[in-house]
C-alpha positions in Angstrom: -2.5 -19.3 7.4 0.3 -21.2 6.5 3.2 -19.5 4.9 5.6 -22.2 3.4 2.4 -24.0 1.4 1.2 -21.2 0.6 5.2 -20.1 -0.9 4.8 -23.4 -2.7 2.0 -22.1 -4.7 2.4 -18.9 -5.2 6.0 -19.9 -6.8 4.1 -22.7 -9.1 1.8 -19.9 -10.0 4.7 -17.2 -11.2 6.6 -20.1 -13.0 3.0 -21.1 -14.9 3.1 -17.8 -16.2 5.4 -18.9 -18.5 7.8 -15.6 -19.0 10.5 -16.5 -18.4 11.0 -15.7 -14.9 13.9 -16.0 -12.2 13.2 -17.1 -8.3 14.6 -15.9 -5.8 13.4 -17.8 -2.6 15.2 -16.4 0.4 13.7 -17.5 4.5 15.2 -15.5 7.3 14.0 -17.0 11.0 12.5 -15.2 13.9 12.5 -11.5 12.6 10.2 -8.6 13.5 6.8 -9.9 12.9 8.4 -14.1 13.2 9.8 -16.1 10.0 9.6 -14.6 6.9 9.4 -16.1 2.9 11.0 -13.9 0.7 10.1 -13.8 -2.6 11.7 -12.9 -5.8 10.9 -13.2 -9.1 12.5 -10.9 -12.7 12.5 -11.8 -16.4 14.7 -8.6 -16.9 12.1 -6.6 -17.5 9.0 -7.2 -15.2 10.0 -7.0 -11.8 8.3 -8.8 -8.3 8.7 -9.5 -4.7 6.5 -11.2 -2.5 7.0 -11.8 1.7 5.0 -13.6 3.5 5.3 -13.5 7.4 4.0 -16.4 9.8 2.7 -13.8 12.4 0.2 -13.4 8.7 1.5 -9.9 7.1 1.7 -10.6 4.1 3.1 -7.3 1.3 3.9 -8.0 -2.8 4.6 -5.6 -5.8 5.3 -5.4 -9.4 7.7 -3.6 -11.1 8.2 -3.1 -14.7 11.9 -2.1 -14.8 11.5 -0.5 -19.2 9.6 2.8 -16.9 11.7 5.4 -15.0 13.5 3.9 -11.8 10.4 2.2 -9.1 8.2 2.5 -11.9 5.1 0.2 -9.7 2.5 -1.4 -11.4 1.0 -3.3 -8.5 1.6 -3.0 -4.7 -0.5 -4.1 -1.9 0.0 -5.1 1.6 -1.6 -6.2 4.5 -0.3 -5.8 8.0 -2.7 -8.5 9.3 -3.6 -10.9 6.4 -4.6 -13.3 9.5 -7.7 -11.4 10.3 -8.5 -12.1 6.3 -9.3 -15.3 5.0 -7.6 -17.4 2.4 -9.8 -17.4 -0.3 -9.4 -13.5 0.3 -5.6 -13.1 0.0 -5.5 -15.6 -2.8 -8.4 -14.3 -5.0 -5.7 -10.9 -4.3 -2.7 -12.7 -5.3 -4.6 -13.3 -8.2 -5.1 -9.8 -9.3 -1.1 -9.4 -8.9 -0.3 -13.0 -11.5 -3.5 -11.0 -14.2 -2.1 -7.9 -13.9 1.7 -10.4 -15.0 0.1 -12.3 -17.4 -1.4 -8.6 -19.2 2.0 -7.4 -18.9 4.6 -10.3 -20.4 
């Protein structure tokens, strides 16, 4: 999995949601699981986080800030997404974006 290309596609999808998300991207080299790209996004109500590790670890979640503290709408973790096909990862992330669109 090419995390740089995947992160660019994800940022593009976040911006396509047309929900006024503020996007913050962090790149961290040589972490516990390799290189990490952190994508955080928020529009005041919805907050999301996507972590892409170069070893194949993928994590994302989405929170509704109007609910009680840490109210999660969706969370998914693939401890070894490197075993997944890119189409499977894309399908999982499509679910994330369908939830985002549902809540905006």
